Every structure is written in C-alpha cells, then in structure tokens.
PARO-75232 format. One record per residue: residue in one letter; x, y, z of N, C-alpha, C in turn. Coordinates in steps of 0.001 Angstrom, whole numbers, plus 524288, in hexadecimal, padded with zeros to 5 digits. Layout:
N
AXYZXYZXYZ/...
***
This chain:
413
M114D02A15B599B8119C02A3A55980111CAF2A5DE59CBB/R121C22A51A59CAF124ED2A7105A0FF125292ACFA5A10E/D125322AF215A5E4126012B4BB5A68F12BDD2B5C15A621/K12D7B2B89B5A21B1330D2B9645A120135A62BCD25A539/K1328D2BF6D5A878134CB2C2C65AC84136172BFBB5B17F/K133FB2BB075B1E4134DB2B7E85B697138D82B3985B596/A13BF42B2845B99013FBE2AE385B92F13CC72A90F5B968/P13D282A5D45B568139E32A11C5B51313C2329C605B7E2/Y1401829D165BAFA142E9298A75BD2514006296405C1CD/P1404A2910D5C25413D4928E5F5C67713F6428F465CBFA/G14419291685CC6814668292005D196144F2296F45D46D/V141AD29A4B5D2171402E29F305D4A813ABA2A0BD5D2C6/K137D72A36C5D628132882A5045D4C4132252AAF55D458/D12F592ACC35D06F12DDD2B2485CFEC132752B6035CF69/S136EC2B42C5CD9C13B4B2B7B75CCAC13ACB2BA025C732/V13C122BEF95C6B813BDE2C1765C18F141632C2A85BFB3/F1420B2C2F15BA901471C2C45C5B8631480D2CA335B922/T14CF92CBA05B9C514E692D11D5BA21153A62D1F75B77E/E154602D6925B543159622D7E55B2E315CFC2DAA35B6BD/K15B0F2DB4F5BB9515E1E2DDFC5BF8D160E42DA005C30A/L1660A2DA5C5C3321690C2D6E45C69D169192D94B5CC16/D166892D6B35CFB1165FE2D8DD5D4F31672C2D49F5D8F9/I16B592D5615DBE616C852D1CE5E0371696D2D3AF5E4F0/I165972D0AD5E67A162232D2485EAC2164F72D1945EFEE/R1657D2D5D65F2C71688B2D5AA5F79D165642D6FE5FC7A/S160AC2D8D35FBD615D9B2DA3360074157EB2D8AD5FFB5/Y1555F2D786603F714FE72D5EA6040214D172D8DC6085F/P148082D983607F31452B2DC2760C2B1459F2D91661145/T146722DBD761594146B52D94B61AB2141362D7BF61C6B/I140A82D2FE61E2913B8B2D11961FE413A112D3C562508/P135702D60B62563133E02D8A962A42132AD2D4BD62E93/T132922D69B633641317B2D354637F912C162D4B063A23/F128952D0F6639EC1232F2D1D263BA4122E62D23E64192/R1203F2D6506437211FAE2D7196490D11A342D91F64A46/I1182B2D78564ED01131A2D970650A8113D22DCCB65589/M116C02DAC665953117B52DD8965E4111D002E02C65E3A/D11D462E4DA660831225E2E7446614F124B52E54466671/P129842E6B7667BF12BF32E4A566C87129182E60167197/D125762E9B3671561225D2EB10675FC11D272E84167620/G11C6C2E4856729D117952E18467292112F32E46467043/K113F22E89366D6710FBB2EBA266B0F10F202EA496654B/I10A502EA9F6636F109192E94165E08107962EE2565B08/A10A782EF46656F0109762F3FA653E1104962F36665082/D103E62EED264E290FF712EDDA64AB30FC0E2E9A164D27/A0F7B22EB3B64F8A0F44F2E78D652590F22A2E34364ED2/S0F1DB2E450649BE0EFC02E05D6462A0F3632DBB564591/K0F8602DC60647120FC272D81B646910FC472D49464B6C/D0F9C52D63A64FA30F9932D308654660F67C2CE1665337/P0F8D22C97F653EA0F6082C4A4652AB0F17D2C3806565B/Q0F0F32C6B165A740EC912C62B65E200EC402C0B16607C/L0F0A82BED0662640F0972B9DB6653F0ED572BA9766A34/S0EAD22B67966BD90E7892B6CA6707F0EADB2B7AF67563/K0E85E2B988679740EB172BA4167E660ED612B51568042/E0EA6E2B0EB67FA50EC3F2ABBF681500F13D2AA3067E71/D0F14E2AB016794E0F5EF2A99B6763C0FA9D2AD04677B1/C0F99B2B211678640FDDC2B5A6679C0100462B44867F01/L0FD022B30E682CB0FF012B1B0687F9101E02AC79687D4/K0FFFF2A8E36849A102C22A3E468409108362A4D2681D5/I108922A81C67DD010DA12A94C67B71111462ABB867F78/Y10F682AFA26824B112DA2B25A685E9114692AEE668A85/E110C72ABFA68CA1112192A88D69101115E52A44E68F52/N115792A28068A711194829EB76887D11E9C2A141687AE/M11EA82A63B68633123A12A910685E5126432A93A68B3C/V123322AA7568F44125432AAA76949B1273C2A5476963B/T124502A140694E1125D329BE46964612AF929A63693B7/L12B7229B8468EAB1304729A3D68BE1134DB29D4268E2F/N134072A22F68F48138192A57E69185139D92A36A696D3/T1361B2A1C4699FF1375129FAD69F3313A3D29A8369EC5/M1386A2971469B5213B0A2921869A88140A0292F3698A8/D1415C296B469538146A0297F56935A14A25299B5697DB/N1482929D2569B2A14B4229F1669F9214D0729A9A6A317/I14959297246A46014A74292EA6A81114E0228ECB6A5A8/L14CD928D246A0E0150062890269E831556E28AF369CF6/Y155DD28FE369B9C15B112921669A9A15E55291D569F9A/D15BF5293526A3FA15EC4293386A8FA1603728D9F6AA88/T15CB3289E86A99915DDF2847C6AB191625F282546A7D5/Q162C5284186A2EE1673A2825F69FC616C442848C6A204/R16C2A289746A3A2170D028BD16A5ED17253289236AB10/Q16E86286C06AD9216F90283D96B26A1714027E3B6B152/G1716527CB16AC6C17313277726AAFA16ED12735C6AB78/R169F2275066ABD4165A72714F6ACA71634D26F5F6A783/I163FC2724C6A348162EF2705E69E02167AA271D669AB3/S1683426F5C6964316D1B26FED6934F16D332747D68F7B/F168A72767568DF31688327A3E689AB1633627CE5689B8/Y16306281BF687D715DEE2844E6874F15E56288D168371/M159DA28A24681231597028EA567DA51549F291C367F39/T15547296D768000150E729A2A6816E14E7529CB167C9A/H14A0629F5267D6E147052A1896791C1464D2A771679A2/Y149652A9EA67CFA148BB2AF7967E0F148FC2B2BE67910/G145122B5F96784A144ED2B97B673CE142192B75566F17/E140CB2B24766F1C13E552AFE466A91138C92AE0566BAE/E136A32AFB9670241316F2ADE6671C012D282AF8766DE9/G12DB12B42D66B9B129B52B603667F61293C2B28566333/T12DA82B0D66613012DA92AD6765C9F12B5C2A81565DEF/L12CD62A5F86626112B0B2A0BE663E1125272A08D664B9/F123302A419667EE11DA72A3CB6694F11A1D2A61D66521/G11C212A9BD66204119082ABBB65DA71180D2A78C65997/T11C192A48D6584D11B692A04C654831181C29BED656D3/A1192829A9665BB8116542964165E2F1107A2975465E6A/Q10F0429C3765F621097E29D9565FB5106C729D0B65A70/A109A629DE96563B1074E29DC9650FE1070F2985364EAB/L10A29294B9650B810A4028F6164EAA1062B28C0565163/T104AF287B664EE8100EC2841B6513E103AF27F0D652BC/M1010727BE1655BF10358276F465771103FD2731E652EB/E1017D2742764E851022D270DE649E610750272166471D/D1097D276A56483010E6627839645B7113032758664858/V116842736A6453111B0F270946473411F7E2747A64826/I121CE2743864CD3125E3277EB64E3C12B4A2756664DDA/F12EDF2781964B561345B2769664B231378027B0464D9A/G1398A27A1E6524113C6B27E2C655011424427DC465423/Q144FD281ED6559B14AB0281C46557714CCC2807665ADC/Y14C2E283E665E9E14D8D282B26640F14BE6286FE667C4/R1494828B07665C0147A228F4466927141C02903166874/E13ECC28BE6668701392A28C4566794135F8289D266BFA/A13813289C8670BF13520287956752012FF028A71675DB/G12FC928F766748612AF7292726750A1269429053671AF/V127DF28E4566D1F123E928C01669AD121912872666C42/L124E4283E966E861230727F4C6715C11FB1280D767606/L12174284B6678E911E902868967D7F119252886167BEC/H118D928B3E6779F113D928D4C675CB1104B288F1673DD/R11296284896726F10F822800B670A110E0127C6067515/G10F1D27E04679DA10D3727B1C67E59110FA2774C680CC/V115DF2774767F16119BD273C76817411AE72759C68701/S11B20271E968AA811B9C273316903612124274B4691BE/L12190277866960C126B3278DB6982E129C5273ED6997B/S1270926FFB69B67129AB26B0D69CC612C5B268A56980E/S129D9269086938912C2B266CB68ED4131462698068D76/F1317026EB568E0C136422719A68CF013AA42700C690AF/V1397C27012695B913DA726F046998313F2D2694369992/N13B87265C36985B13CF22603F697E2140DB25F766937A/Q1400C2624B68F33143AE261D468AD3149012642668C2D/C148FC268AA68EC614DF126B40690001510E268586942B/T14E6526592697A1151202627969B9E1522125CE8699C4/A14FEB25B7A69539150B12563B692F414F43251FA696CC/N14AA62526B6991F1490124E6E69CDF145BA24A3769A3C/V143A0246B769D61140E12422D69B4513BE3243B469858/L139C724865699601350D24A25696B31363A24DC169213/D13B1E24E4C690C413C952515C68C2F13A5E24EBD6874D/V1377B251B46842C1353724F9567F5C1396C24D1B67BF4/N13E1724F6E67BFA1426424D83678B0145AE2494267B49/K143F42478567FE2146A72434C682B314C5F24490683EC/G14D7524993684C6152BB24B1E68655156BD24AE86820B/R1550624AC767D2A158BC24A09678DD1599C24EF7675A7/Q157F325368677BA158BF25857674FB15B0225C51678BA/M15DA12604A676A115F4F264AA679CD15A892677A67C05/P15B2D26A576805D156E426DAA6823E1551E2717867E03/V1503A2731067E5514D552768E67ACB14C6A2742F67563/H14D9926F3E674B414C5A26C9766FCA14713269E267078/Y1430526D236709C13DCC26B3F671D413B2A268BF66D1D/G13711265DF66E44133B4263A366A4512E9F2620966CD2/S12A59261F4669E2125502607166C2A121A525E95667EA/R12026259A96684011C5E25783664851171225A3866525/E1158A25B1D66A1C1107F25D8A66B2E1103B2631A66910/A11496265DF66956114C026B4E6677D1162826BB1661B8/N116BF2673765F1511812267186598611D2626A0D65884/F120F62692865BF0125F226BE865BD212A4A267DC65B2E/Q12CDC267F9656B213103264306559E135AF2651C65938/T13819260EC65AFF13C762616165EA7141082645F65C39/I143022680C65F451475626B5965D8914C5B2682465D40/S14F87269376595A1549D266A9658F0158E026ACE658B4/S15D932696465A67161C826D3465AE9163F826F3B655C1/P164C726BFB651CA1672826E0264CF7163F72727F64AAB/L1669E2769A6493D1641427B606478D1615E27AC064243/A15C7727C6B642061596727CFA63D321573A277E863B00/T158262737463D871561726E9163B591502826E8063B31/Q14DA22719063EA7147EE2718563EE2145752745763A3C/I1486F2777F637651460F27AB4633441445A2775962E9E/P147AF2740C62C63145C32709E62832141D726C9562A24/Q1426026AF762F1413E88267556314013916269CB63141/A138D526EC6632A8133CE27189632C01317B271F862D4D/A134DB272D762963132F02732B624061307026DFF6226A/G132F4269B1623E3130CE264976229E12BBE2638462575/A12B83264F862A70126BE2642562D7E1223F2675862B44/A1235B26C26629A511F4526F786276F11D2726D2862260/Y120A126B0161F3E11EE72688A61A6111B6C263D061B8A/A11CCF260EB61FA31199925C70621311143125E38622FB/L113F926296625DA10EE9264B76278310B952662B622CA/K10E202687561EF510B5A269F761A2B10948265296174D/R10C8E2612C616D610AEF25C5D6142210670259AD616FB/A1065C25A4561C2810237257CE61F4A0FD3125B0A61F57/G0FD5625FB561D040F8BC2630261CC50F768265B5621DC/K0FB482664C625570FA40268C862A610FAE526EAE62A09/E0F7782717562CB70F7E82772762CF30FB742789D6317E/A10066277AA630B5104462789D634C810979279ED63236/V10CE527C41635491121627D956335B1163827B17636DB/A11AF627AED634DA11F7E279C363822121F627F076395C/A122B52802263E5D1251C2850B6400412AA6283E6641C3/C12E692864F63F27133E72851D6401A136C7289E96421B/Y139062897B646CD13BE828DC564937141CE28D106487D/F144802915F647A114A35291436474814C34296D5647E5/G1514129760648D11539B29C89649531563229E486444C/E157D32A3446443915A542A54163F7515F842A28F63E82/G161FE2A06A64292166D329D88641DA165DE2986A63F04/A16199295CA6406416040290DF63DCD15F12291B763808/A15D6629677636AA15C3A297A7631331612A297DE62DDA/S165BB297786304D16AA22972762D5A16BF72918562BEC/E1690228DDC62E0D169F32885862CEA1679A286D3627A8/G169E8282EE62539167DF2810E6203A1626327EE4620A3/D1611227CA76252B15BD727A6B625E41579227E856252B/F158B528358626B4154E12878E626141537E2883A62054/H1576B2889061D14156832898B61782153E5284D8614E3/A15594280346164B1532B27B836140E14D6A27B3D6157C/A14C3827C9761A63146D527C4861C451434E2803061986/L145272850A61903141EB288FC61671140FB2879B610B6/N144EA2857B60E3A1444D2842B608B21407127FBA607E5/I140EA27B9060AF713D592772260A36137CE2789B60BD1/A1374427BB3610111320F27D4B611C412F652809F60D9B/S13270283FC60B221303E2875D6071512EAF284496023B/T13206280B860093130FD27DE85FBAE12C6F27A135FC26/V12BAE277BD600CC1275A27408601691228D27691603CE/G1230F27B7C6056711E9327E2B607BA11D2227C0D60D09/A120EC27BC86109111FFA279A1615C511E4E27DF76198A/P119F527D5F61C471180F2816661FE011B2A2817F62503/V11FC5283B3624BC1231D284056295D1241F289C462A99/L123F728B1B62F9B12576290586314F12B14290106332E/F12E852929463062133F529304632001345A297D76357E/I134ED296FF63A93134E029B4663E5C13A6829C4364047/C13CB42A07463E60142132A1D563FE0141FD2A5A96446B/R144662A425648B6145252A7BA64D2514A512AA8864C34/N14A1C2AF09649E614EEF2B1F1648E21501E2B53664DB5/N153292B2E96514F154292B57F65652159782B83C65689/G15C062B8AF6520D160C32BBCA651C0165DB2B8E86526E/F165AD2B437654C116A902B16A655DA169E92AB8A65529/A16D5B2A9306522116DAD2A382651C9172252A1D36555E/I170DB2A06D65A1E174A829F9765E47177F02A49565EBB/S17CD12A49965D1D180132A93A65DBE180A52AC61658B1/T17E012AAC16549B17E8E2AD6264F8E17A082B12564EAB/P17B0E2B63F64E5A176D22B9FE64D69174A82B987647EA/A16FF12BB7D6473016D492BAF464221170632BD6063DAC/D173222C1AF63EB5175F42C43363A6817AB52C11D6389E/E17C0C2BCF963B7D180222B96F639A917DD12B46D63756/Q178A52B3CA637C8176012AF39635901746D2B02E62FE5/Y172DC2B50A62EAB170F02B62362967171802BBEC62832/R171282BD3F6232A171662C2AB6217B16C392C47E61F13/G168A62C0E761E36163B02C25261BC915FD82C49961FAE/D15B002C54861DED156DF2C77F62125154732C33F6248D/G1574A2C1CB628A1155442BDEE62C4C154552B8AB629CC/I150A72B5CC62C1314F652B08562A2D14AA62B098626A3/A146E92B404627BE1421A2B427624A01433D2B50A61ED8/A147392B83961DB2148702B9766183B149E12B49D61519/R14B892B08D617B114D0A2ABC9614DC148572A8F36129D/G143C22A9F8614D213F1C2A740612F013DFE2A85260D3B/H13F262AD0E60B7513DF82AE7D60605140D72AAF260233/G145AD2A9A56036A148B22A64B5FFED146792A0DA5FF5A/Y1435C29F376032E140F829A076030113B3029A446018D/G1394629EF36004F133CB29F7B5FED91302329EC060372/I131DD2A0526081012ED529F8B60CD812CEB2A4C860EF6/P127E82A53C61050125F32A9FE612CC128AC2AADC6180A/V1297C2AFC96197412C4B2B0F361E46129732B51B6217F/I12A782B4FC6268C128A22B8FB62A2D12D202BA2262DEA/R12E252BF1C62ED4131CB2C090632FA12E972C34563736/V12F5A2C19363C1312C142C37C6405612F702C4EE64506/D12DA32C89764813130302CA0F64CF712F602C59A650D6/G1336E2C285651C4132FC2BDF16552A132182BF3865ADA/N132CE2C42765C66131D82C5B4661CB12C472C799662A2/D129272C77565E88123AE2C90A65EB61205A2C42465E12/V11E6D2C21A6626311BA62BD1C6623C116B42BD6865EE1/L114262C1E065EBB10F672C26365B92110B42C25D655C1/A114EE2C50A6544B1168A2C51064ED4118352BF9C64D1B/V11B042BCE36507D11CB72B79064F35117FA2B40664E8A/Y114322B497651FB10F602B1796518110CB92B27764C43/S10BE72B77264AF2109332B8C56461210C3E2B6E36414F/A1116A2B78B6416C114AA2B5DE63D0B1147D2AFF663C5C/T114D02AD2B640BA114C02A7716407A10F7D2A56D63E9D/K10B502A7CB6408B106132A62563EF1105552A70B63918/S107012AB8C6372E106872ACA563191109E02A8E962E54/A10E942A7D863039112122A43B62D7610FC729EBF62D56/R10D9529D22631BE10B39297EF63201106972978762E41/D1033929B7B62E400FEAD29B7562ABE1006729B2662510/L1047429E16623B11066829E0E61E50108AC298C161CE0/A10BB1296766207810E232916461F6510A0A28D2B61E7A/I105E028D4062186101D8289386210B0FE7128A2661C3C/S0FCFF28F0861B470F96D2902A616F60FBFE28F8A61199/T10111290826114E103BE2904160C3E1079B28BC760BD4/G108B22891F6102E10C5D284C261011111E92866E60EFA/V1139028AD061147118E428CA96107111B8928DAD615AB/P120BB28D71615C81238828ECF61A92123AE294B361B43/V1247B29679620111251529C0962137129BE29CA1624DA/L12D0C2A07B623BE131902A1A2627081304E2A66162A70/L130512A59562F9012F1A2A9C263344134002AAF363671/E135D32AFC26362213A782B15B6390F138D52B4DA63D94/A139BE2B30D642541386B2B6046470013D512B8B66490C/M13D632BDE1648D7141ED2C0EF64A86141BD2C1AA65078/T145C32BFE06531F145CF2C02A658CE14B742C0CA65AAE/Y14C472C00365FBB1518C2C09A661E5152442BC9C66646/R156852B994665E0157952B5B8669F615A142B86766EA5/V156F52B93D672A2158E02BBC96776415C702B82667A78/S15B482B33067A5B15E3C2AF6467D69163592ADE667ABD/H166A92AB1567DA516B092A86167B32168BA2A43C67792/H16BC12A27E673CF169BA29E7F6704D16805299A567352/S16B1F298266771C169EA293B167A7316D542941D67F4A/T16D0229040682B7170642903A687541760C28F14685E4/S1771128DC9680F917C6F28CF567F2317EBB291E967CB8/D17BED2963767D2B17D6F29B0267A7917DBD29F9767E4A/D1814C2A32A67D44181942A8216800C181662AC7667BFB/S17CD12AEBF67B3F17C252B277676FD17F162B795677D0/S181042B88567C971840A2BD5367D7A189332BD2C67A80/A18AA72B8A06788218F7B2B8206757C18EE62BA6467002/Y18A192BAED66E1A189632BCDC668C4185692C14B6684A/R1834E2C33566C9F17FF52C7D566C701802D2CA89671BD/E17F392CF8C671CC17F942D2846769F17AAC2D1C0679F3/K17B8B2D17C67F16177242D0B4682A2173422D52E6825C/K1752C2D9ED6815E171A42DE676812716DEB2DE0167C7B/E16FA42DB4D6785716C312DA66673DE1679F2D6EB67575/V168D12D2C367856164C72CF2467A231610A2D1F267DD5/E163302D4EB6817415FE32D7B96853A15C5D2DBA66827B/A15E4B2DE1167E6415B202E1D167B781566C2DF2767900/W157442DA7E676D9152E72D7936749014EFF2D5F5678BC/K150E92D46667D4014D612D2F168182149D92D77F682F9/R14C312DC1A68359149392E0B568503145882E29E680B7/Y1477B2E28E67BF8144952E50B677B21404B2E19D67571/D1415E2DCA3674B913DB02D9996719313D482D3E667338/S13B6F2D2F2677EE13A622CDA2679AB134FC2CBF9677B6/P134822C77A6752612F5A2C5B16735912B742C530677D2/M12D552C38067C5A129D72C2E9680DA128032C830682DB/S12B952CBDD6834112A2A2D1126851D126532D3A868161/R127492D31367C5A123DC2D5726786D11E522D349678E2/F11DE22CE106794D118B92CBAA6798C1160C2CCCB67EC4/R119212CCFA682F6116D42CE4168807114682D3B7687E6/Q1171F2D76C68588114FB2DCB668533110072DCDB681EA/Y10FD92D9AE67DD810B132D94367AB1106892D75E67E12/L1078D2D3606813D103762D152684B2101C92D565688B6/E105872D84468AB3104462DC4668E971010E2E0AB68C26/H102462E21B6874A0FF2E2E6206849A0F9762E46768417/K0F89D2DF51683920F34E2DD47683000F0B62DC2F68847/G0F3B12DCDD68C800F18D2DBE0691B30F14C2D62169323/W0F4762D2F1690730F4622CD4D691540F8CC2CB67694E2/W0FC482CEDA6967B100C62CD2F6999C1023B2D17169D7C/S104EB2CFD16A1A71067A2D3896A5AE10B582D1896A86F/E10DB82D4D56ABA11124A2D3486AEA7110F12CEE06B268/E10C3A2CF2B6B49D10A8A2CB156B842109FD2C5DA6B572/A107A22C5F16B0CD107102C11D6ADC510C652BEE36AC5F/E110162C2526AB1D115672C0A96A9CE117E52BDB16AE54/K1176A2BFE36B2FD119CA2BD746B79B1174E2B8286B8C5/V112252B7EC6B87210F5E2B3006B988111232AEB86B5C9/V1115D2AFFA6B0B8112CD2AC0D6ACCD118802AA726AD69/R11BF22AE336AE38121832ACE86AEC2122802A98D6B38F/D11FFF2AAC26B7DC120B12A7A06BC9F11EB02A2136BBCC/R11A1F2A19B6B957117D929C6B6B86611B3E299386B4B8/V11CE729BA76B07D11FF3298D06AC921253F2972F6AEC2/R127BB29A976B1AC12CC82993B6B3F612C42294726B77E/K1282E2945E6BA8F1274228FDE6BE031266C28AE96BAD5/E1236128B4D6B69F1223C286B46B36412724284A26B0BF/V12A65288226AEC112F36286696AC1E132E3283D26B007/L1338F286386B48B1370C284046B8871352727EAC6BA53/E1300F27E286BB3912DEA279196BCEA12EBF274F76B8B9/A12DEC276726B3CA12EA8272B16AF821345D271106AF17/F137F1274CB6AFA513D7A273866AF2D13F4B270186B3B1/I13DC0271686B87213F6126E526BD0813D7A268B96BC87/A138972680E6BAC613675262CB6BA0E1396E25FE46B5CD/A13AAF262906B18E13D7D2600C6AD3A142F825E766AECF/E1457E261D06B1DC14AE4260D16B36E14B5225C146B702/K1473525AEF6B9E0147502568F6BD90146732514E6BAE0/M14465251646B62A1433524C856B36F14828249CA6B193/K147BE244B36B0F914C23241AD6AF0414CDC2428B6A92C/K1518D241306A75A152C0241936A1D51506A23CDD69EEF/P14FB723D3F699D314DA0238D6696D51514F2342269725/P14F4222F74696781529D22ACC69660156F422B5269254/I15B76229526938D15FDB229AA68FE815E9C226E668AC0/S15B3C222F768B0A159D4220056864C156FE223636824A/Y154D9227E9683FE1520922B566805A1559F22D7567C13/M15AB822D3D67D0115E6222EFF678F115DC822BF2673E2/F15BBE227316744815B96223AE66FC9156212232D66D6E/D15249225F766FA414CE12257066DE314B8F2293466973/D1473C227E9666CE1448C22B84663411478E22CFF65E56/V14B62229E765CE214DF622AC5657E014C74226606541E/F14D332218E655EB14BA621D07652CE1476C219F5655B0/D143F421793652BC13FE72144A6551A1426F20FB8657EE/T1467420D846558E149742094B657F014F2D20AF265805/L151A920A7065C801571B20C1765CF915A9B2090565941/S15E2220BBF656B1161EE2092965353165D820641656BE/S168BC202CE6547C16C9D1FFCB6576E170C720367659BE/R1722B2077B656DD1761B20B1C658D11741120E0765DA8/L16F2520FC765D6916CE02127F661ED16C3C20ECD66697/K16AF1209F86657C16A8720620669BF16FC92058266C82/D173F32054D6696A1792B204DC66BB617A85209B666EED/Q1792B20E3866CE417A452131566FBB1771D2135C674CD/K17236211C26748E16EEA211D7679331711E20E3167D5D/K172D02099267BB417512205D267F5817A0720809681D9/E17D3620A9667EAF1820C20CD8680A7180EF21113684BC/V17D0921464683AE17B8D2187B687651799F2161968C7C/E176382123D68C1A1740E20FBA690CA1785F20D4569421/E17C2920AC8691821807C2086069467183DA20C8269714/M184D7210D96945D1880C214FF69691185602179569B3D/V18061218A369AAA17D6A21B0E69EF217D03217506A392/G17C45212526A25D17BEC20E6A6A68E1811620DD56A97B/K1855520EA46A6C218A7B20E196A92718BE5212D46AC84/Y18A05217786AAF018B5121C476ADCA1865321F546AF31/P182DE21D0B6B24917DD721F966B38117E66224C86B653/D1823D2253F6B9B1182E822A2B6BC8D184B722E8C6B8EC/F1883722D376B56218A322311D6B1C4185D52333B6AE46/Y1827022FC56AC8717E27231606A9131793E233166AC0D/E17990233286B13917531234E66B48817014232496B2EE/V1702222D306B2EA16BB822A146B10F166A822B5F6B3EC/A1670622CCC6B8DE1625A22DE96BBFB15F402328D6B9E4/R161CB235D26B6B715F1523A6F6B49415B6C238FE6B01C/Y15BF52344E6ADFC158F5232D46A95C1547C22F296AAC1/A14FF82300B6A85714B7522CA26A93014C512277F6A653/N149F8223526A85D14A2121E6D6A568145C621E926A152/E1460021B0069DA91426921B376993413CB721AA169AD4/E13BAB2172F69E9E136442163E6A042133F121B136A2D9/D136DC21D7E6A679134F22222E6A92413451226B26A551/A138052271A6A1B0137BC22B4C69DD5132DF22ABC69A70/K131AD225F6698F612D1322501695AC128132268969885/I127D42254D69D9B123362269E6A0B8122A222C8D6A136/E126F622F2A6A263126C5234D86A31D12558237A169E0A/R127AE235F2699D71268F23886694C7121072376A69300/S11F28232B8693D6119CB2316369257115CD234AB6954D/S116FA235BD69A4611361238E069D79112FD23E7D69B70/E116FF2403869881116F7245766963B115962455F69069/G113FD240CD68E7C1128B24055688FF1171D2405E68549/L11BCA23EFB687481207A23EFA6840B121E3239686825F/P123DE238B767DA5125592337567BD112A4A2318C67E8D/
***
C-alpha cells in the first residue's frame, strides 16, 4: 500500500507532502576540507595521510621542476621562440595531490593546466619541450598548440583547445572502464569557467544515470580567463551542483597537497567500490596570467596576486611541512633548483635545434587512406612549397625518411 504522506511520482525520490508553501532560497555552504595550514602545520595529526618520505620528496621536487619549466618556457615565449604557453603558478597543490592519489590504470582527461600530472607520471622534460617547440619528436607531430600535451604511456588523453569537450568524453571513458570490469576511474580536470559550458551538465547527468566511475576534478582558481568567479555563478561554487545530479561531492583546499591527496584517494575508492561519479572541487587561486595571451592586471590588482603569493603558496606550504619533519633544507632547495634549471635548459636547447616535422604530416592520422579531396590539397601544398622553398623555409623541415628514423629511435609512431 502506498504511503499517503510521500509523493508517489516517478520523477523524484523520498519527497514528502507538505501543506506549507516554502520557496527554498538557501542551502548549507559546503565546507572546505583542509589538513595543513598555510605554515605547513597540521592541527589534527590523525588526518595526516602519512605519505612516505620518498613520496613527499618526489611531490616537492616535481613541484620545483614544474615551476622551473614554467619560468623558462614563459620567458622563451616572450622571446618569440615558442608561440604560446600557460603556467601553473598557484595550482601545484591540486595537480600533485590528485596525481599522487591516482594510479596508472586511471585515464586522465586534462583541460590545459595539468602538466604536473604528466610530470608526476614520469613524462620527460624532453617530451614537454618537444611539444612546445613543435619539432620532429613532438608526440603530436607539430599539429597542436603548445601545452596541448598527450601521452599514451601516461594514460593521458591529448588535450584539445575547445573548452569542456573533455568532460563528457571522460564520462564515456569511465563507463567503458566499468563495462570492462576494470578497477580504474577516468579523472577529468576542468576549471570553474568550463563548468558554465553545457558539456559540463550533460557529462554529470549521463555519468550519474549510468553510474560511471569518473572523478570530476574542478580547479576553482577564481578566474575564467578575465571573468571572476562571482560573475560566473551565484551558487555555492561548483561542488553544490553535484547534489542536483545525485553525485557525491567533496570540496577541498586546493593549496593543501595532503588534503587534495586524501580527498582524491577517498573519491577514487568510492567511485570504484560503488560505481558512481564523484565531483571534487579544489579551491585555489591562479597566481599567473591565464596564458601568454593574457594580462591579468587588466582585471585584478597586482597587490591581490602578491598577497596570495605571500600568504598561501602550495609550494611554500608543503616545503614548510617537509622542513618541520626534517626532510628538507635551504641547501637541498638550492641543489634541486640548480639541477632542474640545468636539465630544463638543456632539454629546451636540444629541442629548439631539431627540425620541424615533415609538411606531409598535416595530412596523416585522420583517415587510413587519404580521400581524393585531401590528395588534391596535399598536391597543392607540395607544389606551392616546391615553387617557393625560400619563403616556406623548407630547410627547417625534416624529410619523411629522416623523421621516421628519428621518431622510431624514440619509440614514437
């Protein structure tokens, strides 16, 4: 027999009838989980995930490496040596905290500021600079903008420029993992600006309804290019949206690498054990310009940025944690920074000297057999380049045979 106090309609669960007309206008604010304070101290020792010294040093040294690579490649873009770049300043805690909690079986879908995840998965400095210089050893064969990384070995899907397209793709990949019986998740990164796209809502809905084990990881860094968060939405951040889709949520201090690690690990365990998606919102602050095409001083005050640098840098916070444990020192900092700077510079100089991919690569890897239209276009390009070799600087490009040899020696197709 039906319970007369409950609404029996199929479109809602567990709603009860009421005679009170109440327009609900407020909801509890979701708290932000934190383990370390800005001084690297832990108030509740039971919450420390107790990562090993080896893991902690790997995380911090990779933070230094990413920071150094950002400094150098940003400068090279300003010198006109690469066309574009995006730095990761202020978001290191979110990147390395999530990366430490994920496994190599987990499929990664990045937005464009996740080089740290690749670095933590063992991708070499050469791979980053080869991609940014678009040389013959670029995994993408020179057909993507800089920082649009991808790696089959690291289980990291190639980044694409259109905003939010990776979110529904991740939902589909997670469902495929579930159907295949794999104990793995799809981890999908995006910013709070991307959460304004329709793809975000479509992805959360389909993932929820089919029970796809995907971690939706939102880097809420306060700004979608030049648009501040308070102009993107009026609700309680991004995590609050999960409730409407029936998705468990976690909000975490994105500048606390230990909290991000613990939150991601718990979210991953829940997604795998129950076969449901989880929405994780990492609260952080984008210290850098959005990209080399942006000047953030046009929409925020420099003193605001400097205050965040001084008060709450993820790297500074984690370094102090290591120092409290006796695992790090000023001397160790100098040794690592000097070594890493040398390695990045050597990798970039070597990459810059390499030839560009063959022009014919423009037509590869879309169809197994070129269509007649593409054949005509390829012929037209070859004739034009042959007619004006100096204008097209033909000497800068490798021929197909040499390119095949060089790429094969590096294990590239």
